[in-house]
The first five atom37 places (N, CA, C, CB, O) and aatype in JSON, in Angstrom:
{
  "aatype": [12, 5, 10, 12, 16, 2, 0, 5, 17, 5, 6, 13, 10, 11, 16, 0, 1, 1, 9, 10, 7, 5, 7, 0, 14, 19, 15, 17, 0, 15, 11, 15, 17, 4, 0, 17, 16, 16, 13, 5, 15, 10, 15, 15, 3, 9, 2, 18, 17, 11, 15, 7, 10, 14, 3, 6, 8, 3, 9, 18, 6, 15, 18, 16, 0, 3, 7, 7, 19, 17, 7, 5, 14, 13, 8, 18, 6, 5, 9, 0, 8, 13, 9, 9, 14, 0, 5, 13, 18, 17, 6, 11, 9, 6, 2, 11, 6, 13, 16, 8, 7, 8, 1, 5, 5, 2, 9, 15, 6, 10, 15, 5, 6, 10, 16, 16, 10, 7, 9, 14, 8, 1, 10, 16, 6, 10, 19, 10, 6, 9, 11, 10, 18],
  "atom_mask": [
    [1, 1, 1, 1, 1],
    [1, 1, 1, 1, 1],
    [1, 1, 1, 1, 1],
    [1, 1, 1, 1, 1],
    [1, 1, 1, 1, 1],
    [1, 1, 1, 1, 1],
    [1, 1, 1, 1, 1],
    [1, 1, 1, 1, 1],
    [1, 1, 1, 1, 1],
    [1, 1, 1, 1, 1],
    [1, 1, 1, 1, 1],
    [1, 1, 1, 1, 1],
    [1, 1, 1, 1, 1],
    [1, 1, 1, 1, 1],
    [1, 1, 1, 1, 1],
    [1, 1, 1, 1, 1],
    [1, 1, 1, 1, 1],
    [1, 1, 1, 1, 1],
    [1, 1, 1, 1, 1],
    [1, 1, 1, 1, 1],
    [1, 1, 1, 0, 1],
    [1, 1, 1, 1, 1],
    [1, 1, 1, 0, 1],
    [1, 1, 1, 1, 1],
    [1, 1, 1, 1, 1],
    [1, 1, 1, 1, 1],
    [1, 1, 1, 1, 1],
    [1, 1, 1, 1, 1],
    [1, 1, 1, 1, 1],
    [1, 1, 1, 1, 1],
    [1, 1, 1, 1, 1],
    [1, 1, 1, 1, 1],
    [1, 1, 1, 1, 1],
    [1, 1, 1, 1, 1],
    [1, 1, 1, 1, 1],
    [1, 1, 1, 1, 1],
    [1, 1, 1, 1, 1],
    [1, 1, 1, 1, 1],
    [1, 1, 1, 1, 1],
    [1, 1, 1, 1, 1],
    [1, 1, 1, 1, 1],
    [1, 1, 1, 1, 1],
    [1, 1, 1, 1, 1],
    [1, 1, 1, 1, 1],
    [1, 1, 1, 1, 1],
    [1, 1, 1, 1, 1],
    [1, 1, 1, 1, 1],
    [1, 1, 1, 1, 1],
    [1, 1, 1, 1, 1],
    [1, 1, 1, 1, 1],
    [1, 1, 1, 1, 1],
    [1, 1, 1, 0, 1],
    [1, 1, 1, 1, 1],
    [1, 1, 1, 1, 1],
    [1, 1, 1, 1, 1],
    [1, 1, 1, 1, 1],
    [1, 1, 1, 1, 1],
    [1, 1, 1, 1, 1],
    [1, 1, 1, 1, 1],
    [1, 1, 1, 1, 1],
    [1, 1, 1, 1, 1],
    [1, 1, 1, 1, 1],
    [1, 1, 1, 1, 1],
    [1, 1, 1, 1, 1],
    [1, 1, 1, 1, 1],
    [1, 1, 1, 1, 1],
    [1, 1, 1, 0, 1],
    [1, 1, 1, 0, 1],
    [1, 1, 1, 1, 1],
    [1, 1, 1, 1, 1],
    [1, 1, 1, 0, 1],
    [1, 1, 1, 1, 1],
    [1, 1, 1, 1, 1],
    [1, 1, 1, 1, 1],
    [1, 1, 1, 1, 1],
    [1, 1, 1, 1, 1],
    [1, 1, 1, 1, 1],
    [1, 1, 1, 1, 1],
    [1, 1, 1, 1, 1],
    [1, 1, 1, 1, 1],
    [1, 1, 1, 1, 1],
    [1, 1, 1, 1, 1],
    [1, 1, 1, 1, 1],
    [1, 1, 1, 1, 1],
    [1, 1, 1, 1, 1],
    [1, 1, 1, 1, 1],
    [1, 1, 1, 1, 1],
    [1, 1, 1, 1, 1],
    [1, 1, 1, 1, 1],
    [1, 1, 1, 1, 1],
    [1, 1, 1, 1, 1],
    [1, 1, 1, 1, 1],
    [1, 1, 1, 1, 1],
    [1, 1, 1, 1, 1],
    [1, 1, 1, 1, 1],
    [1, 1, 1, 1, 1],
    [1, 1, 1, 1, 1],
    [1, 1, 1, 1, 1],
    [1, 1, 1, 1, 1],
    [1, 1, 1, 1, 1],
    [1, 1, 1, 0, 1],
    [1, 1, 1, 1, 1],
    [1, 1, 1, 1, 1],
    [1, 1, 1, 1, 1],
    [1, 1, 1, 1, 1],
    [1, 1, 1, 1, 1],
    [1, 1, 1, 1, 1],
    [1, 1, 1, 1, 1],
    [1, 1, 1, 1, 1],
    [1, 1, 1, 1, 1],
    [1, 1, 1, 1, 1],
    [1, 1, 1, 1, 1],
    [1, 1, 1, 1, 1],
    [1, 1, 1, 1, 1],
    [1, 1, 1, 1, 1],
    [1, 1, 1, 1, 1],
    [1, 1, 1, 1, 1],
    [1, 1, 1, 0, 1],
    [1, 1, 1, 1, 1],
    [1, 1, 1, 1, 1],
    [1, 1, 1, 1, 1],
    [1, 1, 1, 1, 1],
    [1, 1, 1, 1, 1],
    [1, 1, 1, 1, 1],
    [1, 1, 1, 1, 1],
    [1, 1, 1, 1, 1],
    [1, 1, 1, 1, 1],
    [1, 1, 1, 1, 1],
    [1, 1, 1, 1, 1],
    [1, 1, 1, 1, 1],
    [1, 1, 1, 1, 1],
    [1, 1, 1, 1, 1],
    [1, 1, 1, 1, 1]
  ],
  "atom_positions": [
    [[3.97, 9.61, -19.03], [4.04, 8.71, -17.99], [5.28, 9.29, -17.05], [4.25, 7.17, -18.59], [6.41, 9.58, -17.45]],
    [[4.81, 9.39, -15.74], [5.97, 9.83, -14.79], [6.38, 8.74, -13.97], [5.59, 11.01, -13.84], [5.59, 8.13, -13.25]],
    [[7.68, 8.48, -14.08], [8.22, 7.3, -13.13], [8.65, 7.82, -11.81], [9.47, 6.53, -13.76], [9.0, 8.99, -11.66]],
    [[8.64, 6.92, -10.84], [9.13, 7.04, -9.51], [10.52, 6.54, -9.34], [8.25, 6.35, -8.61], [10.84, 5.51, -9.93]],
    [[11.38, 7.16, -8.59], [12.73, 6.72, -8.23], [12.42, 5.75, -7.1], [13.76, 7.96, -7.8], [11.34, 5.66, -6.52]],
    [[13.6, 4.98, -6.85], [13.6, 4.02, -5.63], [13.49, 4.91, -4.38], [14.98, 3.07, -5.54], [12.7, 4.58, -3.5]],
    [[14.22, 5.98, -4.26], [14.03, 6.93, -3.19], [12.71, 7.42, -2.91], [14.78, 7.99, -3.4], [12.3, 7.52, -1.75]],
    [[11.95, 7.77, -3.99], [10.54, 8.18, -3.87], [9.61, 7.04, -3.43], [10.06, 8.73, -5.19], [8.69, 7.28, -2.64]],
    [[9.83, 5.85, -3.91], [9.02, 4.7, -3.46], [9.38, 4.41, -1.96], [9.3, 3.39, -4.4], [8.48, 4.18, -1.16]],
    [[10.47, 4.43, -1.64], [10.93, 4.17, -0.2], [10.31, 5.26, 0.74], [12.59, 4.19, -0.08], [9.79, 4.97, 1.81]],
    [[10.41, 6.51, 0.27], [9.92, 7.63, 1.14], [8.34, 7.49, 1.13], [10.41, 9.15, 0.57], [7.75, 7.7, 2.19]],
    [[7.67, 7.15, 0.06], [6.2, 7.0, 0.04], [5.78, 5.9, 0.94], [5.68, 6.73, -1.35], [4.83, 6.1, 1.69]],
    [[6.43, 4.69, 0.92], [6.03, 3.59, 1.83], [6.17, 3.9, 3.26], [6.81, 2.38, 1.54], [5.34, 3.52, 4.09]],
    [[7.29, 4.64, 3.59], [7.65, 4.97, 5.04], [6.64, 5.97, 5.51], [9.16, 5.57, 5.21], [6.18, 5.9, 6.65]],
    [[6.28, 6.92, 4.65], [5.42, 8.02, 5.05], [3.89, 7.45, 5.23], [5.51, 9.22, 3.93], [3.14, 7.82, 6.14]],
    [[3.57, 6.54, 4.26], [2.27, 6.07, 4.39], [2.07, 5.1, 5.68], [1.93, 5.36, 3.07], [1.03, 5.08, 6.35]],
    [[3.12, 4.37, 5.92], [3.19, 3.56, 7.13], [3.12, 4.31, 8.25], [4.32, 2.8, 7.21], [2.43, 3.86, 9.16]],
    [[3.77, 5.54, 8.44], [3.85, 6.29, 9.53], [2.41, 6.91, 9.89], [4.91, 7.31, 9.3], [1.92, 6.93, 11.02]],
    [[1.83, 7.42, 8.71], [0.57, 8.2, 8.89], [-0.72, 7.19, 9.0], [0.4, 9.25, 7.61], [-1.69, 7.44, 9.72]],
    [[-0.63, 6.15, 8.28], [-1.87, 5.24, 8.29], [-1.72, 3.98, 9.32], [-2.12, 4.65, 6.74], [-2.73, 3.33, 9.59]],
    [[-0.53, 3.67, 9.85], [-0.43, 2.76, 10.73], [0.09, 1.32, 10.29], [0.0, 0.0, 0.0], [0.35, 1.06, 9.11]],
    [[0.24, 0.39, 11.31], [0.88, -0.85, 11.09], [0.02, -1.72, 10.15], [1.13, -1.55, 12.42], [-1.2, -1.64, 10.17]],
    [[0.67, -2.51, 9.35], [0.14, -3.29, 8.29], [0.27, -4.72, 8.73], [0.0, 0.0, 0.0], [1.18, -5.03, 9.49]],
    [[-0.65, -5.65, 8.26], [-0.67, -7.0, 8.42], [-1.14, -7.62, 7.15], [-1.49, -7.38, 9.57], [-1.85, -6.99, 6.37]],
    [[-0.72, -8.99, 6.9], [-1.23, -9.55, 5.76], [-2.75, -9.82, 5.59], [-0.57, -10.68, 5.62], [-3.24, -10.1, 4.5]],
    [[-3.45, -9.72, 6.73], [-4.9, -9.97, 6.6], [-5.6, -8.66, 7.24], [-5.34, -11.42, 7.39], [-5.16, -8.06, 8.22]],
    [[-6.77, -8.34, 6.53], [-7.35, -7.02, 6.89], [-7.8, -6.95, 8.19], [-8.42, -6.65, 6.06], [-7.77, -5.84, 8.73]],
    [[-8.25, -7.95, 8.85], [-8.85, -7.78, 10.2], [-7.74, -7.43, 11.31], [-9.62, -9.13, 10.6], [-8.06, -6.89, 12.37]],
    [[-6.58, -7.74, 11.03], [-5.48, -7.45, 11.9], [-4.63, -6.17, 11.57], [-4.6, -8.61, 11.89], [-3.67, -5.85, 12.28]],
    [[-5.01, -5.48, 10.52], [-4.22, -4.36, 9.9], [-4.87, -3.11, 10.32], [-4.15, -4.43, 8.32], [-6.1, -3.05, 10.39]],
    [[-4.11, -2.08, 10.61], [-4.55, -0.7, 10.75], [-4.43, 0.0, 9.39], [-3.72, 0.04, 11.84], [-5.07, 1.04, 9.21]],
    [[-3.67, -0.49, 8.45], [-3.6, 0.17, 7.06], [-3.94, -1.06, 5.96], [-1.96, 0.9, 6.79], [-3.94, -2.26, 6.24]],
    [[-4.18, -0.53, 4.77], [-4.61, -1.45, 3.72], [-4.2, -0.81, 2.37], [-6.19, -1.74, 3.8], [-4.38, 0.39, 2.16]],
    [[-3.62, -1.67, 1.42], [-3.34, -1.23, 0.17], [-3.39, -2.36, -0.83], [-2.07, -0.57, 0.17], [-3.48, -3.53, -0.45]],
    [[-3.33, -2.0, -2.14], [-3.3, -2.95, -3.31], [-2.37, -2.32, -4.28], [-4.73, -3.21, -3.97], [-2.25, -1.11, -4.4]],
    [[-1.67, -3.29, -5.03], [-0.69, -2.95, -5.98], [-0.59, -3.98, -7.04], [0.59, -2.75, -5.33], [-1.05, -5.1, -6.86]],
    [[0.0, -3.64, -8.17], [0.29, -4.61, -9.2], [1.6, -4.2, -9.86], [-0.89, -4.7, -10.25], [2.15, -3.12, -9.62]],
    [[2.05, -5.05, -10.66], [3.4, -4.83, -11.36], [3.18, -4.76, -12.83], [4.45, -5.98, -11.03], [2.15, -5.17, -13.36]],
    [[4.19, -4.23, -13.49], [4.11, -4.17, -15.01], [4.14, -5.62, -15.59], [5.34, -3.29, -15.63], [3.59, -5.82, -16.67]],
    [[4.7, -6.55, -14.99], [4.73, -7.9, -15.38], [3.34, -8.49, -15.28], [5.72, -8.67, -14.54], [2.92, -9.29, -16.11]],
    [[2.6, -8.06, -14.2], [1.28, -8.78, -14.02], [0.33, -8.05, -14.84], [0.78, -8.87, -12.52], [-0.72, -8.63, -15.09]],
    [[0.51, -6.78, -15.34], [-0.41, -6.22, -16.31], [-0.34, -6.83, -17.65], [-0.19, -4.8, -16.44], [-1.3, -6.86, -18.43]],
    [[0.89, -7.35, -17.91], [1.05, -8.08, -19.23], [0.73, -9.5, -19.28], [2.37, -7.98, -19.68], [0.87, -10.13, -20.33]],
    [[0.28, -10.07, -18.15], [-0.11, -11.49, -18.12], [-1.44, -11.68, -17.58], [0.84, -12.29, -17.32], [-2.47, -11.67, -18.25]],
    [[-1.37, -11.87, -16.2], [-2.76, -12.31, -15.53], [-3.5, -11.16, -14.82], [-2.52, -13.46, -14.41], [-4.61, -11.36, -14.31]],
    [[-2.89, -9.93, -14.78], [-3.42, -8.79, -14.22], [-3.9, -9.13, -12.72], [-4.59, -8.27, -15.14], [-5.07, -9.06, -12.36]],
    [[-2.89, -9.49, -11.95], [-3.11, -9.68, -10.53], [-2.87, -8.49, -9.74], [-2.3, -10.74, -10.03], [-1.9, -7.78, -10.03]],
    [[-3.72, -8.14, -8.68], [-3.43, -7.19, -7.8], [-3.17, -7.77, -6.35], [-4.51, -6.23, -7.84], [-4.07, -8.43, -5.83]],
    [[-2.07, -7.58, -5.71], [-1.95, -8.03, -4.44], [-2.51, -7.16, -3.44], [-0.67, -8.27, -4.17], [-2.67, -5.98, -3.78]],
    [[-2.83, -7.5, -2.31], [-3.44, -6.69, -1.27], [-2.84, -7.01, 0.15], [-4.97, -6.92, -1.28], [-2.58, -8.16, 0.48]],
    [[-2.66, -6.03, 0.9], [-2.01, -6.28, 2.19], [-2.05, -4.89, 2.98], [-0.46, -6.86, 1.98], [-2.37, -3.84, 2.44]],
    [[-1.66, -5.02, 4.36], [-1.35, -3.89, 5.12], [-0.01, -3.29, 4.55], [0.0, 0.0, 0.0], [0.64, -3.93, 3.72]],
    [[0.39, -2.09, 4.98], [1.59, -1.44, 4.55], [2.71, -2.16, 5.31], [1.57, 0.15, 4.82], [2.54, -2.62, 6.44]],
    [[3.96, -2.24, 4.56], [5.06, -2.99, 5.21], [5.58, -2.25, 6.42], [6.2, -3.25, 4.22], [5.39, -1.04, 6.56]],
    [[6.24, -2.96, 7.27], [6.93, -2.4, 8.35], [8.13, -1.58, 7.83], [7.36, -3.49, 9.31], [8.71, -1.91, 6.79]],
    [[8.51, -0.45, 8.59], [9.54, 0.41, 8.0], [10.75, -0.44, 7.99], [9.77, 1.78, 8.79], [11.5, -0.15, 7.06]],
    [[11.18, -1.43, 8.77], [12.45, -2.14, 8.69], [12.29, -3.15, 7.57], [12.84, -2.83, 10.06], [13.23, -3.91, 7.35]],
    [[11.12, -3.23, 6.83], [11.02, -4.23, 5.61], [11.1, -3.24, 4.45], [9.55, -5.21, 5.56], [11.01, -3.78, 3.34]],
    [[11.24, -2.0, 4.44], [11.31, -1.07, 3.36], [12.8, -0.86, 3.01], [10.61, 0.26, 3.73], [13.46, -0.09, 3.7]],
    [[13.36, -1.52, 1.98], [14.78, -1.38, 1.78], [14.9, -0.32, 0.54], [15.51, -2.89, 1.48], [13.93, 0.27, 0.06]],
    [[16.17, -0.2, 0.13], [16.52, 0.99, -0.82], [15.85, 0.89, -2.09], [18.02, 1.08, -1.12], [15.42, 1.9, -2.65]],
    [[15.71, -0.47, -2.65], [15.11, -0.58, -3.89], [14.05, -1.68, -3.96], [16.14, -0.8, -4.87], [13.56, -2.01, -5.04]],
    [[13.73, -2.2, -2.88], [12.61, -3.29, -2.84], [12.16, -3.55, -1.3], [13.2, -4.76, -3.52], [12.85, -3.21, -0.34]],
    [[10.97, -4.17, -1.19], [10.5, -4.71, 0.08], [11.09, -5.97, 0.53], [9.12, -4.89, 0.03], [11.48, -6.76, -0.33]],
    [[11.19, -6.24, 1.75], [11.79, -7.49, 2.34], [11.03, -8.74, 1.94], [11.83, -7.41, 3.87], [9.8, -8.71, 1.87]],
    [[11.74, -9.82, 1.69], [11.08, -11.02, 1.59], [10.62, -11.58, 3.02], [11.97, -11.97, 0.87], [11.35, -11.51, 4.01]],
    [[9.43, -12.1, 3.03], [8.98, -12.68, 4.31], [8.42, -11.59, 5.32], [0.0, 0.0, 0.0], [8.14, -11.9, 6.48]],
    [[8.28, -10.3, 4.82], [7.72, -9.33, 5.67], [6.08, -9.32, 5.57], [0.0, 0.0, 0.0], [5.43, -10.3, 5.21]],
    [[5.56, -8.13, 5.9], [4.14, -8.13, 5.73], [3.54, -8.54, 4.34], [3.71, -6.81, 6.05], [2.45, -9.11, 4.23]],
    [[4.35, -8.2, 3.32], [3.86, -8.57, 1.98], [4.2, -9.99, 1.64], [4.43, -7.65, 0.92], [3.63, -10.49, 0.67]],
    [[5.04, -10.68, 2.3], [5.37, -12.08, 2.13], [6.25, -12.29, 1.11], [0.0, 0.0, 0.0], [6.76, -13.41, 1.06]],
    [[6.59, -11.39, 0.21], [7.51, -11.7, -0.83], [8.24, -10.27, -1.22], [6.7, -12.41, -2.11], [7.69, -9.23, -0.87]],
    [[9.34, -10.24, -1.85], [9.95, -8.93, -2.15], [9.31, -8.35, -3.39], [11.49, -9.05, -2.36], [8.94, -9.12, -4.27]],
    [[9.17, -7.12, -3.49], [8.81, -6.38, -4.67], [9.71, -5.34, -4.95], [7.52, -5.85, -4.58], [9.88, -4.45, -4.11]],
    [[10.36, -5.34, -6.1], [11.28, -4.22, -6.48], [10.44, -2.98, -6.96], [12.29, -4.69, -7.66], [9.49, -3.09, -7.73]],
    [[10.85, -1.87, -6.45], [9.94, -0.71, -6.77], [9.77, -0.48, -8.25], [10.47, 0.57, -6.14], [8.67, -0.18, -8.69]],
    [[10.86, -0.63, -9.07], [10.7, -0.41, -10.44], [9.75, -1.24, -11.08], [11.86, -0.55, -11.07], [9.34, -0.9, -12.18]],
    [[9.28, -2.43, -10.47], [8.26, -3.32, -11.0], [6.88, -2.84, -10.76], [8.4, -4.65, -10.42], [5.95, -3.3, -11.42]],
    [[6.69, -1.91, -9.81], [5.25, -1.47, -9.32], [4.75, -0.56, -10.3], [5.22, -0.74, -7.87], [5.34, 0.5, -10.52]],
    [[3.59, -0.93, -10.98], [2.95, -0.12, -11.97], [1.9, 0.74, -11.46], [2.42, -0.92, -12.98], [1.7, 1.86, -11.95]],
    [[1.1, 0.18, -10.33], [0.04, 0.84, -9.84], [-0.17, 0.52, -8.42], [-1.08, 0.56, -10.6], [-0.15, -0.67, -8.1]],
    [[-0.37, 1.49, -7.47], [-0.5, 1.31, -6.11], [-1.63, 2.11, -5.6], [0.73, 1.64, -5.44], [-1.72, 3.3, -5.9]],
    [[-2.58, 1.47, -4.78], [-3.82, 2.09, -4.32], [-3.86, 2.04, -2.88], [-5.03, 1.44, -4.89], [-3.46, 1.05, -2.29]],
    [[-4.34, 3.08, -2.25], [-4.64, 3.12, -0.87], [-6.15, 3.63, -0.67], [-3.59, 4.03, -0.14], [-6.43, 4.8, -0.94]],
    [[-6.99, 2.81, -0.25], [-8.36, 3.24, -0.2], [-8.62, 3.99, 0.95], [-9.26, 2.16, -0.26], [-7.89, 3.8, 1.92]],
    [[-9.69, 4.96, 1.03], [-10.12, 5.79, 2.2], [-10.53, 4.88, 3.25], [-11.25, 6.77, 1.87], [-10.22, 5.11, 4.42]],
    [[-11.25, 3.81, 2.89], [-11.67, 2.86, 3.89], [-11.53, 1.53, 3.29], [-13.08, 3.1, 4.38], [-11.49, 1.35, 2.07]],
    [[-11.45, 0.52, 4.26], [-11.33, -0.93, 3.77], [-12.23, -1.68, 4.74], [-9.75, -1.53, 3.78], [-12.43, -1.31, 5.9]],
    [[-12.76, -2.74, 4.2], [-13.53, -3.73, 4.97], [-12.68, -4.84, 5.53], [-14.6, -4.32, 4.11], [-11.69, -5.28, 4.96]],
    [[-13.16, -5.26, 6.72], [-12.44, -6.53, 7.25], [-13.44, -7.4, 7.87], [-11.3, -6.2, 8.31], [-14.51, -7.0, 8.32]],
    [[-13.03, -8.65, 7.87], [-13.94, -9.64, 8.59], [-13.08, -10.72, 9.25], [-15.0, -10.33, 7.57], [-11.96, -11.01, 8.83]],
    [[-13.66, -11.27, 10.28], [-13.0, -12.29, 11.01], [-13.86, -13.36, 11.6], [-12.26, -11.69, 12.04], [-14.92, -13.02, 12.12]],
    [[-13.53, -14.6, 11.57], [-14.27, -15.68, 12.19], [-13.31, -16.36, 13.25], [-14.78, -16.72, 11.09], [-12.28, -16.96, 12.96]],
    [[-13.77, -16.19, 14.4], [-12.9, -16.78, 15.67], [-13.92, -17.42, 16.64], [-12.0, -15.53, 16.54], [-14.94, -16.84, 17.0]],
    [[-13.57, -18.61, 17.02], [-14.48, -19.35, 17.89], [-16.02, -19.38, 17.46], [-14.36, -18.73, 19.27], [-16.96, -19.2, 18.22]],
    [[-16.1, -19.63, 16.2], [-17.4, -19.63, 15.52], [-18.25, -18.32, 15.58], [-18.19, -20.72, 16.09], [-19.45, -18.25, 15.36]],
    [[-17.44, -17.33, 15.92], [-18.16, -15.84, 15.99], [-17.67, -15.02, 14.75], [-17.72, -14.94, 17.46], [-16.48, -14.95, 14.44]],
    [[-18.58, -14.47, 14.14], [-18.3, -13.63, 12.9], [-18.23, -12.09, 13.37], [-19.52, -13.87, 11.73], [-19.19, -11.58, 13.95]],
    [[-17.09, -11.41, 13.09], [-17.08, -10.0, 13.35], [-16.59, -9.36, 12.07], [-16.19, -9.64, 14.59], [-15.87, -9.97, 11.28]],
    [[-17.02, -8.06, 11.87], [-16.56, -7.42, 10.74], [-16.78, -5.87, 10.85], [-17.23, -8.01, 9.55], [-17.47, -5.47, 11.79]],
    [[-16.26, -5.0, 9.98], [-16.35, -3.78, 10.06], [-15.49, -2.91, 8.96], [0.0, 0.0, 0.0], [-14.91, -3.5, 8.05]],
    [[-15.44, -1.72, 9.08], [-14.67, -0.8, 8.16], [-13.66, -0.08, 8.91], [-15.57, 0.21, 7.43], [-13.95, 0.27, 10.06]],
    [[-12.48, 0.21, 8.41], [-11.58, 1.02, 9.01], [-11.29, 2.17, 8.07], [-10.37, 0.28, 9.39], [-11.12, 1.9, 6.88]],
    [[-11.22, 3.5, 8.52], [-10.94, 4.59, 7.73], [-9.45, 4.71, 7.7], [-11.63, 5.82, 8.22], [-8.73, 4.25, 8.58]],
    [[-9.01, 5.39, 6.59], [-7.57, 5.66, 6.3], [-7.47, 7.19, 5.94], [-7.0, 4.7, 5.07], [-8.16, 7.65, 5.03]],
    [[-6.61, 7.99, 6.68], [-6.62, 9.4, 6.38], [-5.78, 9.55, 5.06], [-6.02, 10.27, 7.62], [-4.56, 9.72, 5.12]],
    [[-6.4, 9.48, 3.98], [-5.5, 9.61, 2.73], [-5.33, 11.06, 2.43], [-6.12, 8.86, 1.44], [-4.42, 11.43, 1.69]],
    [[-6.19, 11.92, 3.01], [-6.08, 13.43, 2.77], [-4.77, 13.84, 3.42], [-7.36, 14.29, 3.4], [-3.96, 14.49, 2.76]],
    [[-4.52, 13.48, 4.71], [-3.39, 13.75, 5.44], [-2.13, 13.28, 4.7], [-3.5, 13.14, 6.76], [-1.16, 14.01, 4.49]],
    [[-2.24, 11.91, 4.28], [-1.14, 11.41, 3.43], [-0.87, 12.13, 2.27], [-1.34, 10.12, 3.04], [0.3, 12.3, 1.93]],
    [[-1.85, 12.6, 1.57], [-1.65, 13.28, 0.29], [-0.88, 14.53, 0.58], [-3.01, 13.61, -0.43], [0.15, 14.8, -0.05]],
    [[-1.36, 15.32, 1.54], [-0.68, 16.52, 1.99], [0.88, 16.31, 2.18], [-1.33, 16.98, 3.32], [1.67, 17.1, 1.65]],
    [[1.3, 15.28, 2.92], [2.57, 15.06, 3.29], [3.27, 14.68, 1.98], [2.66, 14.03, 4.41], [4.37, 15.17, 1.73]],
    [[2.66, 13.78, 1.09], [3.32, 13.41, -0.16], [3.57, 14.58, -1.11], [2.5, 12.39, -0.85], [4.6, 14.61, -1.78]],
    [[2.69, 15.5, -1.17], [2.68, 16.75, -1.92], [4.03, 17.54, -1.4], [1.23, 17.63, -1.65], [4.92, 17.89, -2.18]],
    [[4.08, 17.76, -0.03], [5.22, 18.31, 0.5], [6.5, 17.75, 0.16], [5.11, 18.3, 1.76], [7.47, 18.51, 0.05]],
    [[6.62, 16.51, -0.02], [7.81, 15.66, -0.3], [7.99, 15.55, -1.82], [7.66, 14.21, 0.35], [8.96, 14.95, -2.28]],
    [[7.04, 16.13, -2.62], [7.3, 15.97, -3.94], [7.02, 14.67, -4.57], [0.0, 0.0, 0.0], [7.51, 14.38, -5.67]],
    [[6.23, 13.86, -3.89], [5.96, 12.43, -4.55], [4.64, 12.58, -5.32], [5.82, 11.14, -3.39], [3.61, 12.96, -4.76]],
    [[4.71, 12.28, -6.67], [3.54, 12.35, -7.44], [2.5, 11.27, -7.04], [3.91, 12.25, -8.88], [2.81, 10.12, -6.72]],
    [[1.2, 11.76, -7.1], [0.11, 10.83, -6.68], [-1.21, 11.48, -7.13], [0.11, 10.55, -5.07], [-1.22, 12.63, -7.56]],
    [[-2.26, 10.77, -7.03], [-3.61, 11.19, -7.35], [-4.53, 10.93, -6.13], [-4.13, 10.43, -8.63], [-4.55, 9.83, -5.59]],
    [[-5.24, 11.88, -5.73], [-6.27, 11.67, -4.64], [-7.7, 11.96, -5.13], [-5.96, 12.6, -3.4], [-7.99, 12.96, -5.79]],
    [[-8.52, 11.06, -4.78], [-9.88, 11.08, -4.96], [-10.63, 10.89, -3.68], [-10.25, 10.1, -5.93], [-10.02, 10.7, -2.63]],
    [[-12.03, 10.94, -3.73], [-12.67, 10.64, -2.43], [-12.49, 9.23, -2.1], [-14.15, 10.98, -2.44], [-12.52, 8.93, -0.9]],
    [[-12.29, 8.29, -2.99], [-12.22, 6.8, -2.65], [-10.78, 6.39, -2.38], [-12.79, 5.9, -3.84], [-10.5, 5.63, -1.45]],
    [[-9.83, 6.93, -3.23], [-8.48, 6.3, -3.13], [-7.37, 7.44, -3.26], [-8.29, 5.16, -4.32], [-7.56, 8.53, -3.81]],
    [[-6.27, 7.03, -2.7], [-4.97, 7.77, -3.13], [-4.2, 6.74, -3.94], [-4.03, 8.32, -1.82], [-4.04, 5.59, -3.54]],
    [[-3.76, 7.18, -5.02], [-3.01, 6.12, -6.04], [-1.84, 6.85, -6.68], [-4.06, 5.54, -7.33], [-1.73, 8.07, -6.83]],
    [[-0.93, 5.85, -7.04], [0.28, 6.24, -7.84], [0.14, 5.26, -9.08], [1.79, 6.06, -6.97], [0.21, 4.04, -8.92]],
    [[-0.04, 5.8, -10.19], [-0.18, 5.02, -11.38], [0.79, 5.4, -12.41], [-1.51, 5.15, -11.92], [0.86, 6.56, -12.8]],
    [[1.56, 4.43, -12.87], [2.71, 4.7, -13.73], [2.68, 4.19, -15.14], [3.85, 4.18, -13.11], [3.72, 3.94, -15.76]],
    [[1.39, 4.03, -15.68], [1.29, 3.55, -17.01], [0.03, 4.36, -17.57], [1.13, 1.9, -17.07], [-0.35, 4.18, -18.73]]
  ]
}
């Protein structure tokens, strides 16, 4: 099992945000999308959170900001699995009108940059992931 340092998590999140775009808590308003879980969640209810990537000013040295895009702080040493899909689905109902679609994310470009930075990850056709268990 390979662990990530706080500095690597910080660089990973900033790089992903720069390449994939602004995040939002809801998929229809987000240019980027990801999911993650914590070691604590894996040993209890196995919850995955999902959201757009945090804004750069919400990416602190050892955790993400409280009240930012993710809504609550996450300490990097708690993150067990992080997934960025190659595409994600969004839908929205506004004024009784339903709209939906898919957004592509350039995970290949992100993977190339992460490799250059020495940040361990796995790339498939479907996802880019960091799995620490």
